N, C-alpha and C positions, 0 to 999 in steps of 0.2 A: 708597577702596573697591576701586579697581582692583588694588592690591597684594594685598588679601585674596582677591579672586576668583582672581587668578593663583596664589596659594599653594594655594588649595583645588583648583584645576584640576590642579596637578602633584603633589599630595600622594601619597606612596607609602611603603611600609614602609622603603625605603632612605633617604628624605630627611625623614621626619616629625620627627625630633628637631631637625634644622637649621631646618626651617620653624617649629617651635614657638618656637625662640629668636628667629627673625625676627619672628614674630607678636607675641610679648610685647613686643618692642622698638618696635612701632608705637604703643603707648600708646592703644589704642582706648578705654580707660576714661576718658580725659581729656575726651571730648566725648560728651554724652548721645545726640545724634542719630547720630553715627558708631557708637557702641556699639550702639544699637538696630538700625541697618542691618546691622552686622556680624553680630549675633546672628541676624537674619532670614536672611542669606545662608548662614551656617553651618548653621542649622537646616534650611533648605530643601535644601541639598546632602546633609545626613545622611539626610533622608527620601527624597530622590530616588535616592540612591546608598547603599543600606544596606550594601553590601560595604565601603565606605570609612568607615562611621560610627565604627569603632574609631579611626581616625586623627583624625577630626574631634573625637571625644571626648577624645583625648589633647591636642589643641590647646587645647580648652576647659580641661582639667585644668591645663595649664601656666599659662594665663592666670589661673585662679582662685588657684593657688599664688603666682603673682607678686603679685597684688593682696592676698592674705592677708599676705604679707611687708610690704606697704605699709600694712597695717591698713585696707584698704577691701574692699568685696565687691560692687561694682556689677555686674560681669560675672556672678558666681554667682547673684545675685538675679534679674537679668533673664533669664538662660538658663533658670532654674528656672520662672519665671513663664511664659515662652514655651512651655515643654514642657507645663506644667499647662493653660494656656489652650487650646493646640492640641488636646490630648488630650480635654479636656472639651467644648469648643465643637464641634469638628468631629465628634466621636462622637455628640453629641446631634443635630446636623443630619443625620448619616447615618441614625440610627435613625428620624428623622421621615420621611426620603425613603423608606426601606424600608417603613415603615408605610403610606405613601401608595400605593406601588407594589403592596403586597399587597392593599390595599383595592380598587384598580383591577382587579387580577387576579381577585379574588373576585366583583366585580360584572360582569366581562366574560362575555357569553353564548357567545362564539365560543371553542371549545376550542383552536383553533390559536393564537389571540391569547393565550390563557391560558398556553399552553406558551412562547410567545415572552417574555411578561412574566416567567414563572418563570425562564427562562434569563437574562434581563436582571438579575433580582434576584440570582441565583447569581453572575454575573459581577461585579456591584457588591460583593457580600460578599467575593469573592476579592480584589478590588482593595483594599478597605478593610482586610482582614486583612494584606495586604502592606504597606500604608501604616502600620498600627499596629505591625507588627514593626519597621519602620524607626524609629518613634518610641521604641519600647522599648529598642532596641539602644543 
């Protein structure tokens, strides 16, 4: 895992092709636990650093192509499941939190506290929008 984290930490337009080759050579698809952990790390980095998501995506594409040549698709299936699950589950949780905050705001008699809750909701929506744009990239 340390090698993968190091690669992700130094990935840049100048070295992405070289790192893709190194990444494919690690054989992450050979161990289910390693594969799952690697996907979690890549996914997390892509969401946290949307400016680099293109490079992380390229890394994933190389791994998928490598596995396709070997007639396996473990990485592709797991990364797709991770994306789907994160998008669906976290978005549903977010909607529930917003609903609860809006209900609290509507029930609040103090106008100043209502304004604070409204600002809090707006901030949360802004953060969620940024997170989702990272997922979509």
